VEXGU-969803 format. One line per 10 residues: their letters; for each residue x, y, z of C-alpha. Coordinates in pm, whole numbers, m for minus. Example, Ala and Ser with C-alpha at 12.3 -4.5 7.8 and 13.67 -1.06 7.14 Angstrom:
2
AS> 1230,m450,780; 1367,m106,714
This chain:
284
MPLDAHAHFF> 0,0,0; 124,356,m66; 309,561,193; 330,935,135; 677,1086,186; 578,1452,153; 259,1624,267; 175,1945,451; m96,2029,702; m157,2389,808
APGYVDLLPE> m412,2511,1058; m504,2814,842; m484,2611,520; m241,2664,232; m278,2893,m68; m26,3009,m326; m176,3092,m664; m525,3116,m518; m639,3424,m324; m616,3444,54
SCRRVQPDEF> m993,3396,81; m951,3040,m51; m778,2903,258; m940,2571,348; m1163,2599,652; m1434,2337,601; m1328,2067,577; m982,2141,713; m674,2000,537; m631,1711,778
TLYTALAARQ> m990,1595,735; m967,1625,356; m636,1436,343; m776,1158,561; m1056,1101,309; m834,1129,1; m569,902,150; m830,639,228; m941,642,m138; m579,584,m247
QVTQVLAVGY> m510,337,37; m229,551,181; m139,406,519; 131,647,651; 242,1000,571; 543,1213,648; 398,1550,750; 664,1805,652; 672,2098,891; 712,2452,765
EGAAWAAGNN> 722,2777,962; 912,2994,714; 628,3244,667; 416,3436,918; 96,3254,821; 262,2917,900; 378,3011,1253; 314,2735,1506; 307,2456,1248; 526,2227,1459
AYLAGLAGQA> 283,2244,1751; m8,2185,1513; 157,1876,1363; 240,1736,1706; m126,1766,1796; m239,1593,1477; 7,1310,1532; m144,1258,1876; m479,1197,1705; m354,989,1412
PWLRPLAYAE> m66,743,1462; m33,706,1083; 81,1069,1060; 458,1091,1111; 555,1457,1170; 884,1622,1073; 964,1931,1280; 1054,2249,1094; 1403,2361,1194; 1618,2667,1134
PAALHMSDLE> 1978,2555,1073; 2117,2866,1240; 1940,2774,1565; 1938,2394,1559; 2067,2244,1883; 2044,1924,2082; 1776,2068,2307; 1547,2106,2005; 1592,1743,1907; 1516,1619,2257
TWYAQGFTGI> 1203,1835,2272; 1078,1711,1935; 1156,1352,2029; 947,1388,2345; 663,1532,2135; 658,1229,1907; 825,1374,1597; 984,1138,1345; 1250,1370,1195; 1315,1727,1090
SLYLMAPERA> 1243,1951,793; 1483,2211,648; 1416,2475,381; 1741,2595,223; 1632,2787,m84; 1891,3066,m65; 2273,3050,m44; 2288,3221,294; 2057,2957,441; 2249,2664,296
QRLADVPAEV> 2571,2812,432; 2430,2800,785; 2448,2420,775; 2813,2463,871; 2699,2620,1200; 2498,2316,1311; 2685,2134,1592; 2834,1800,1486; 2654,1632,1776; 2321,1721,1612
WAWLAARRWP> 2410,1536,1291; 2545,1245,1496; 2218,1225,1696; 2009,1232,1377; 2224,969,1206; 2228,736,1505; 1849,742,1534; 1797,725,1156; 1572,1029,1175; 1474,1149,826
VSVNSRGDLW> 1598,1497,740; 1362,1627,471; 1519,1910,272; 1383,2157,19; 1666,2315,m178; 1784,2359,m536; 2075,2372,m778; 2430,2387,m648; 2303,2450,m294; 2282,2071,m258
RAWLPILDSH> 2663,2062,m251; 2651,2215,98; 2566,1865,221; 2890,1708,98; 3105,1785,406; 2820,1687,641; 2767,1354,469; 3141,1292,458; 3140,1311,837; 2802,1140,885
PALCLLISHL> 2747,907,586; 2459,726,758; 2252,1046,782; 1904,985,635; 1865,1278,395; 1543,1305,192; 1573,1528,m115; 1234,1684,m188; 1088,1729,m537; 1379,1563,m724
GLPPRCAQPP> 1599,1844,m591; 1392,2111,m772; 1569,2123,m1110; 1453,2401,m1349; 1096,2393,m1472; 1065,2287,m1836; 795,2288,m2104; 955,2008,m2307; 1159,1707,m2195; 1527,1803,m2181
ASAEAAARLA> 1785,1580,m2346; 1933,1318,m2116; 2267,1502,m2095; 2094,1829,m2011; 1882,1666,m1742; 2194,1510,m1592; 2375,1845,m1594; 2085,2018,m1418; 2083,1749,m1148; 2460,1715,m1108
AVTALAVYPG> 2465,1857,m754; 2188,1617,m651; 2338,1306,m810; 2673,1387,m646; 2505,1282,m319; 2412,935,m448; 2737,787,m313; 2601,827,41; 2371,535,121; 2136,731,345
VYVKLSGLYA> 2031,981,77; 1690,930,m84; 1501,1134,m345; 1132,1217,m331; 931,1174,m647; 711,1469,m556; 615,1818,m667; 628,1734,m1039; 379,2013,m1107; 654,2256,m1000
LTDLGHDYPH> 897,2111,m1256; 679,2131,m1567; 529,2416,m1758; 233,2401,m1740; 200,2267,m1385; m129,2092,m1456; 18,1907,m1757; m34,1561,m1605; 146,1318,m1615; 431,1571,m1638
RAAWPYIQTI> 621,1410,m1926; 855,1708,m1950; 999,1603,m1612; 1051,1236,m1703; 1420,1280,m1803; 1481,1417,m1453; 1318,1107,m1304; 1523,879,m1530; 1843,1055,m1420; 1756,1002,m1055
AQTFGPGRML> 1666,637,m1118; 1997,575,m1295; 2205,723,m1014; 2013,645,m694; 1819,342,m818; 1447,280,m759; 1532,151,m411; 1610,506,m297; 1313,686,m451; 1004,783,m249
WGSDFSPALE> 664,892,m373; 523,1208,m215; 192,1382,m285; 295,1734,m182; m56,1774,m43; m212,2031,m28; 0,2265,m247; m32,2015,m533; m411,2052,m534; m381,2394,m697
QVSFAQTRGV> m252,2214,m1008; m355,1847,m1001; m580,1608,m810; m459,1396,m521; m519,1082,m728; m295,1223,m1001; m8,1284,m759; m9,911,m691; m112,798,m1041; 189,952,m1211
VDHLPGFSAA> 401,661,m1085; 194,424,m1298; 268,627,m1613; 646,634,m1579; 830,417,m1832; 1111,180,m1746; 1002,65,m1400; 893,m286,m1309; 586,m353,m1096; 812,m433,m800
ERSAILGSNL> 1003,m107,m844; 681,96,m861; 564,m71,m541; 893,14,m371; 871,380,m478; 511,405,m365; 560,255,m24; 804,m13,78; 1113,211,53; 965,458,298
AGLLHAATVK> 830,179,517; 1186,59,566; 1307,404,665; 1026,454,914; 1084,111,1063; 1447,205,1128; 1375,547,1278; 1376,586,1657; 1042,735,1758; 901,792,2104
EVSV> 564,632,2167; 304,895,2251; m46,839,2389; m339,881,2150
């Protein structure tokens, strides 16, 4: 059964292209996801925390509360690399979090990874806590010295590493060049890539099944292998472009994958990671 490696839940609801008045109130995002996930037989979800904008303040506390209601929701705490310390990890562990979430979309943010104490990376690696990261381009190279020191770190690269959006499928060599900083991390066994956010990689975003992005997916498959690829819905941001069923259905359209490999991408790869992660039992 599918496991979702990338979803978001916000108390005020998420909007981007839509106007502010379209924030989801009834039903709320969690209720909607529960129904949609049941239709697609999704059994677990990584809830990626984000507090990088004023409207998303308090998202960690919100996710901790949701996880207390739904054991199938595995929350990742939003973290600021410039202020990430052991005390944060212990607090999140006590609250029932499964890992952490980092957004490093600008050079100055990626550079702050060097300020994170080594004991933090050691703690994360020892407990096999997933570190979900949104970043792009050459900024992925900031992880090289960290992974050299902590090769067992479980790093989850969101949205194929966010290569440039394209209207037509790039040539294989061009796709490989655009993903060079991402594929450089394939030598580290704990690095996985999320097959998510394809609407953000193709122009137009609603051009399902996103064939323009397929060379990117093939590049990732050739370097990481299907055993280190994870399907993610990117709920609810994806719903401004495609349906929830389409976020999952795209895996069935991709050429070159066996039935066993599709099953691994959709669920069993993530199931193995979650089984290995050290998580505190919390009452529900």
